[in-house]
N, C-alpha and C positions, 0 to 999 in steps of 0.2 A: 452506446459507448459514451457519447457526449454527456448524457444524463449522469452516468457514473463519474465522469470527470468533474462535472459541476458539483455533484454531491460531495465528492472527496475534497474539493477545494473549499467547500462551505463547512467542512469538518462534520458532515453527516455521513460518517463512515459506514454505518449499517446500511443506509440507503445506497451508497456507492457499491457496496458488496452485493446488494440485491440486484441492481441493474446489470452489473458485470456477470453475476452468476447466471442470470437469465440468458445473457448472450453466450456464455461459456457452455451452458448445458443444452441449449436449444438450437445451436447452430454448429455446423461443422466448420471450424476455423483452422486455418493453417497455423495460426499463432495462438492456439488454445493455451499453451503453456504460459504465454505472456499474460493473457487474461487471468489465468489462474494465479499468477504472481501478483497481479493487481488486487484480486479478490483477497488473497492472503494478507497483503499489506494493509488493505482497508480494515480487515478484521483484527489485525494486530493493534491498530489504533482504537478500534471499537472496544477491544478487551481492556485497554487502559481506562476508558470511560466507565467500564463495567467492573473495575477493581480487580482485574485478573491479570497480574503481572506475568505469571507463569505462562498463561495462554498467549499473551502478547509476545513474550520472548520466543516461544515456539513458532509462532507464525512469522515473525521477522526472519527467523532462521530458515523457514521454508520458502519464503517469498524471494529473498535476495538472490539465491543461486538461480532461480528461474529467470528473473529479470535480467541478470547479468549475461545470459546466453544470447541476448538480442543486441543488434547494433544500437549505437548511442542515439540514433534518430528514428528508431522504430515507431511507426504510427505517428510520426512527427513529434514525438515526445522529446523533451530535453532529458533523456534517460540518465545521463551522467549526474545532473543536479538532483534528480528524483532519487536515484540510488544513494547518493551522498547523504541526503536527508534521512532516508530509511536507516542507513548505517549509523548515523549520529543518534537517531531515536533508539535503535537497538542497543547501542552502547550505553545510553542512559538508563534504559529499562533494565539492563543487566546489573546496574549498581544501586538503583534506588530500592527502598523497601516498601514505600507507600506510593500508590498511584497519584496522590495529590502532589507529589514531588516532581512529577514529570513536567518538563519544560516544553510546552506546546509550540514554542517558537521553533523548535527543531523539526516539527512535522512539515514535510515539503508540500508545496503546491504543485500541481501538474501544469507545466507550461508547454503549450504546443507551439512548435516552430513552423514557420511557413516555408 
């Protein structure tokens, strides 16, 4: 889980997806839907790096409803800030025509609260 967070925060979105997908597929988790939402968020950003705006839009739209089902401090995430960053990214991906126009400053970092 932590390796996925570190990868996401380093903008290695494909790696984050791989770490979380292993966790999601190989373990029976009570919050599997949360992990799936993280996987989809990381792949949404990966699609931007891979020139696939349609795929990115699709995965933001799948990720957000899953993550919003969880309390704002689930797994010690600052989920409110994370979701806000995802929504801002989704909004921008909805209006740009080229991936090079994406503002990477919108991509959130995962902040764990104590």
